[in-house]
N, C-alpha and C positions, 0 to 999 in steps of 0.2 A: 564456828567450827564444830562439826559433829564427830566425835571419836567413835571408831569402829572397834568395839571390845574384842570381837573375834579376831580381827586383824592384829591388834596389839598382842593378844595371847599367842597367835601363830608366830609373829616375829620374835616375841620374847622366848618362845620355845626353841626356835631356830638358833638364836644367839646363845641361849643356854647350852644347847647341844654342842655348838661350835666351840664356845669358850671352855666348856667341859670342866668347870671348876670342881665338881664332885670327883670326876675321874682324875683330876690333877692333885687331889689331896695327898697321894703317896709322894708325888714330886715335891710338893710344898713341905711335907714332913722331912724329906731327905735334905732339902735346902736348909731348913731350920736346924737340923742336926749338924750340918757342915759349917754354917756361918753364924748360928745363934739366932737372935731375934729377927723376925721379919717385920718390916715397917708396913703394917696393913693399910694405914691411912694413906701414906705416900704412894704405895703401889696402886691403890684403888683410884686415887685422884689422877695419877699419871695415865693409867689405862683408860679412864673416862675421857681425858683430854685427847689422847691419841685417837680414840674411836670417833669423837665428835669432829676433830679436825679432818680426819680422813673422810668422814661422811660428807662434810660440806666442801672440801677442797679436792677430793679424790677425782671427781668428774673433770675438773680443770686440768689435773695432771694427765688424765687419759686423753683429753683433747689435745694437749701439747704434744703427746707422742703419737696421736692419730689413731686411737682405738675407740670404737663406739661402745656404749653401755651394754648392748646386746651381746657383743663378742666377749666382753668382760664377764657378763652373767653366765655365758656358756663355760668360760674358763673357771669361774667361781663354782659352777655346778660340779666340775671335775674335781676341784680341790675339796669341796664338801664330801664328794663321793669317797675320795681317798682317806679323808679324816674319819669318815664313818667306818670304812673298812678297817682302819687301825683300831677303832673302838670295839668293833665286833670281834675281830680275829685276834687282837692283841699283838699283831705283827707290826713293828715300827717301820713305816715307809720313809718318814722324815726324821733325820737324826738331829737332835738339839745339841748345841754346844754346852760345855760344862759351866756351871754357875761360879761366879767369882764373888758376887755380893748378893744381898737379898733385898735391896731397896727397890730399885727400878728393874734391873736386869737380874734374874730371868722372870720375876713374878709379873710385873706390869707388861713387859715386852721380853720375850715373845709368848709367855704362857697365857696371859689374858688377852691382850690386844696384839696378837701376832698376825702373820700373813693370812691365815685362814679367816680370822675375824674381820680383817680389813677387806678382803676379797668378798666375804659374805655381805658386809655392809653395802658395798657398791652394787652387788647383785640384787640385794633386797630393794634398792632404790628403783629398779626396773619393774618391780611388781607390787610394792606397797607404798603407802603415803609416808611422807617425811615425819609427820607427827607421830605415827605409830612406831616408826623406827627409833625416834628420839626417846619416846616413853619406854620402849623395850630396852634401850641402852641403859636408861636410868634404873629400871627394875633389875637388870642383870648386874650393874655395878653395885647396887645395894646388896644383892645376893652374894656377889664376890666378896664384899667387905665382911658380911656376916660369916661366910665360910672361912676366910682368912683369919678372922678373930677367934673362931671356934674350931679350928682344924682338928685339934686333939680330941675334943668332945665328939665331933662328928665321926672321926675314925673309930673311936671306942664304941659309939652307938651302932654304926653300920657294920663294923668289922670288915675284914678283907673281902669276904664273900659278898657282902652287901654292896660295897663299893664297886666290885666287879659286875654285879647284876645291874646296877644303875647305869654304869658305863655302857654295857652291851645293849640295854633297852634304848638308851638315847642314841646309840650307834645305828640301830635299825630304823628309828624314826628319822635320823639324819640321812640315811640312805634313800628313804622314800622322798624326803624333801629335795635331795639332790636330783633325783630322777624327775620330779615335778618341775623344778626350776629349769632343767635342761629342756624338757618338753615344751614348757611355755616360752622359752627363749627361741626355740626353732619353729614354734607354731604347730606342734603336733597335739591333737586332741583325741584322747582315747575314749572320751565319753560320747559314744555314738549312739 
């Protein structure tokens, strides 16, 4: 098995942008203020399990309801597009429910392994190797754990303006990725 480093980096960046753990720091801080301690280890493990299960079983679920991976990839490109618009414009399109606890909900689900992440995983399967996706999930889960453990330090280091800049940069990257995924799913090639 030969690993494609470029592919692993691409998938890692896509998942990093979709999970948006840096952009979620204000949400994590607010949850911590409301409920106290956040169980970083538990949230990380649960989000990893959700992503891995959906990666391997998601296609079977689609087959049961009669949807092909190409159609799901196109739907995923739209979700990525709207997530990116939220990141760039700061306008919330999807409204999250209020947090009651800080163990699994809302940190592991839907903040880390939410609908956008799960849709993205199935969409990525149409374009990238399974090995690259699994490695990218592991890298992102490790980054999520580091961020959850060091939320206050990161917030102090970046400041509100720094977090906003990082969020907008990843939003623009994600917009481009959404367009590319849509193009490849419907077979349009602009490289003529």
